[in-house]
N, C-alpha and C positions, 0 to 999 in steps of 0.2 A: 502496499499499499502504498500511498506519495502521500508527503506530506506539504501545506499550504500555507506559506506564511507574507506576508507583506509588510512593508517599511514606508511610512508615507511621512515624507519632510516638505515641507513648506517654505520657501527662503524669500524675505523681501528683495524688490527689485531697487528700491528707489535711492538716488546719489546717495542720505544722507546715512542709508543703512549699511555701510562696508563693513563693520565689523560684526554686524548680527548674522549677516549675509554669510560670515567666514566661518563663523560659529556652527550655523547650523548644517553646513556643507562639509563640515568636519565631522559633524556629531553623525550625517548619514554616513561618511567613509568608515568612521569605526562601528555602528550598527551591521551595515553591509560586512564589516571585516570580520566580527563576530559572529555572524552568520555563518561566513564561510568557513571558519576553525573549527564548527558543528556540524559539519558537511552540504548546508546547504548549496545552491548554486541560481548564481539570478538566472531568472529566465525570462523574464521582462522587465522592461520600464518605461510607463506613459510618463509624458510631461504635459500638465495643465499651466496654460497661462495665463494669468490675471492681467490686468491692471498696476498692480502692486505686489504681486508675489508671483514664485513660480510655485508649483506644486510635483512633487516628484512621487513615483507611487512605483515603488520596486516588488516584482513579484519575486518571490523564492520558493526554489522546490529541493524536498529530500525524498529518496526513497528508504522507505525502513527495510533493514536485512533481517 
């Protein structure tokens, strides 16, 4: 059986939001790396663009053995 999980990250796009954008991006990287360490594989990434933010929805899968 396969397990599926998602990581959703919202990142601001405003000019004044640089530090927050960097923190959010770093947290996304950390979350994906942590799931990779427990054998999850990134299957798909959807990017939803808004006027003040971008949302990344990462879908990861893992096969149970």
